[in-house]
C-alpha positions as CSV (number, residue, x, y, z in Angstrom):
1,M,-2.0,-2.3,0.7
2,H,0.8,-3.0,3.0
3,V,4.3,-1.5,3.2
4,V,6.6,-4.2,4.7
5,L,10.4,-3.0,6.4
6,V,12.4,-5.9,6.8
7,E,15.1,-5.0,9.8
8,P,15.4,-1.1,9.5
9,E,18.3,0.3,10.9
10,I,18.1,4.0,10.5
11,P,15.0,5.4,12.7
12,P,14.0,9.0,10.6
13,N,13.9,6.6,6.8
14,T,11.6,4.1,8.9
15,G,9.8,7.3,10.5
16,N,9.3,8.8,6.8
17,V,7.6,5.5,5.8
18,A,5.4,5.4,8.3
19,R,4.3,9.2,7.5
20,L,3.7,7.8,3.7
21,C,1.8,4.7,5.1
22,A,-0.4,7.7,7.0
23,A,-0.5,9.4,4.3
24,T,-1.5,7.2,2.2
25,Q,-3.4,5.2,4.0
26,L,-1.3,1.5,3.9
27,Q,-0.4,-0.9,6.4
28,L,2.9,-0.7,8.0
29,H,4.8,-4.0,9.2
30,L,8.5,-4.0,11.0
31,V,9.9,-6.9,10.8
32,G,12.7,-8.3,12.6
33,R,15.5,-7.3,14.4
34,L,15.3,-3.1,14.4
35,G,18.2,-0.9,14.5
36,F,16.4,1.3,16.9
37,R,13.8,1.6,19.7
38,I,9.7,2.6,19.1
39,T,10.3,5.4,21.2
40,D,13.5,6.6,19.2
41,R,12.8,10.4,19.2
42,H,14.5,10.6,15.9
43,L,12.0,8.1,14.5
44,R,9.2,9.7,16.2
45,R,10.5,13.4,14.7
46,A,10.0,11.7,11.1
47,G,6.6,10.6,11.6
48,L,5.8,13.7,13.4
49,D,2.2,13.5,14.5
50,Y,1.0,11.2,11.9
51,W,1.8,7.9,14.1
52,D,-2.0,7.8,15.4
53,C,-2.4,7.8,11.6
54,V,-0.7,4.6,10.2
55,Q,-1.9,0.7,11.1
56,V,1.6,-0.9,12.3
57,H,2.1,-4.5,12.3
58,R,5.4,-5.9,14.8
59,H,6.2,-9.3,14.1
60,E,9.0,-10.5,16.3
61,S,11.2,-12.1,13.2
62,V,11.3,-12.4,9.4
63,H,10.6,-16.1,9.4
64,E,7.4,-15.3,11.6
65,F,6.7,-12.6,9.4
66,F,7.4,-15.1,6.0
67,D,5.4,-17.9,7.4
68,G,2.4,-15.7,8.0
69,V,2.6,-14.8,4.5
70,P,2.5,-17.8,2.1
71,S,-1.2,-16.7,0.0
72,C,-0.3,-13.1,-0.1
73,R,1.0,-11.3,-2.9
74,L,4.9,-10.2,-2.4
75,F,6.6,-7.6,-4.5
76,L,9.9,-8.5,-2.4
77,F,12.8,-5.4,-3.4
78,S,16.3,-5.2,-4.7
79,K,19.0,-3.9,-6.6
80,K,19.9,-7.5,-7.5
81,A,16.6,-8.0,-9.2
82,H,16.0,-7.4,-13.2
83,K,12.3,-6.4,-13.4
84,T,11.8,-3.0,-13.3
85,Y,9.1,-2.3,-10.5
86,V,6.7,0.0,-13.3
87,N,7.1,-3.9,-15.3
88,A,4.9,-5.1,-11.7
89,A,0.9,-5.1,-11.6
90,F,0.2,-3.9,-8.6
91,Q,-3.6,-4.9,-6.9
92,E,-5.2,-3.7,-3.3
93,N,-3.8,-6.2,-1.0
94,D,-0.3,-6.5,-2.2
95,F,2.9,-6.5,0.0
96,L,5.5,-4.5,-0.7
97,V,8.8,-5.8,1.3
98,F,11.8,-4.0,1.5
99,G,15.2,-4.5,3.4
100,S,17.7,-2.4,5.7
101,E,19.6,-0.2,4.2
102,T,22.5,-1.9,4.8
103,K,22.1,-5.7,4.1
104,G,18.7,-5.4,2.0
105,L,16.6,-8.8,1.8
106,P,18.1,-12.3,3.4
107,T,19.2,-14.4,0.8
108,W,16.8,-16.9,1.4
109,I,13.5,-14.5,0.7
110,F,15.0,-14.0,-2.6
111,E,15.6,-18.2,-3.2
112,Q,11.7,-19.0,-1.8
113,Y,10.3,-16.4,-3.7
114,P,12.6,-15.8,-6.8
115,D,9.1,-14.0,-9.3
116,N,8.3,-11.7,-6.9
117,I,11.8,-9.8,-6.8
118,W,11.7,-6.0,-8.1
119,R,14.0,-3.2,-8.8
120,I,14.0,0.2,-8.9
121,P,16.3,1.5,-11.9
122,I,19.8,3.3,-10.9
123,F,21.5,4.7,-13.7
124,H,24.7,6.0,-12.3
125,P,27.5,3.2,-11.8
126,Q,28.7,4.7,-8.8
127,V,25.7,4.9,-6.8
128,R,24.8,1.8,-4.9
129,S,21.3,2.5,-3.7
130,L,18.5,5.2,-3.2
131,N,17.3,5.8,0.3
132,L,15.0,3.4,1.6
133,A,12.0,5.9,2.2
134,G,12.8,7.6,-1.5
135,A,12.5,3.6,-2.8
136,V,9.4,3.4,-0.8
137,S,7.7,6.5,-2.1
138,I,8.3,5.4,-5.3
139,V,6.8,1.8,-5.7
140,V,4.0,3.3,-3.7
141,Y,2.9,6.0,-5.7
142,E,3.7,3.8,-8.8
143,A,1.3,1.2,-7.4
144,L,-1.6,3.9,-6.2
145,R,-1.4,5.4,-10.0
146,Q,-1.8,1.7,-11.1
147,M,-4.3,1.3,-9.0
148,G,-5.9,4.6,-10.1
149,K,-6.1,6.1,-6.9
150,L,-4.3,9.2,-7.5
151,G,-7.6,11.2,-9.1
């Protein structure tokens, strides 16, 4: 399974997602312009000493990434979606795609993959979004649970 962060902006979020990917043995894809340098100390600190345990793929542009995965099963996550992640049926080689902390995913991606958009419910009307690393964790562990990987 693959975790995809499209243009992440906050180093500790990406570091925490990298640590999650290391712990769960999932591949991490960093796509497009990053809001930090890969050598950022906050990124490194959040990932602790687990960076050697995660397979990281770097994709220079959003279009490059999406042009390269047309036959893959994509699950795009957005607060704008109508379907909730618990109704998704995850499989081994799926790509779980999350947008940046402030902008989410580009609109053209939703237009290209209208049936692949999922949300994590938020119940309080004043809460606009979840933390990126928290959202990724919620979905990853649901996917692992569905595939019988939690023991």
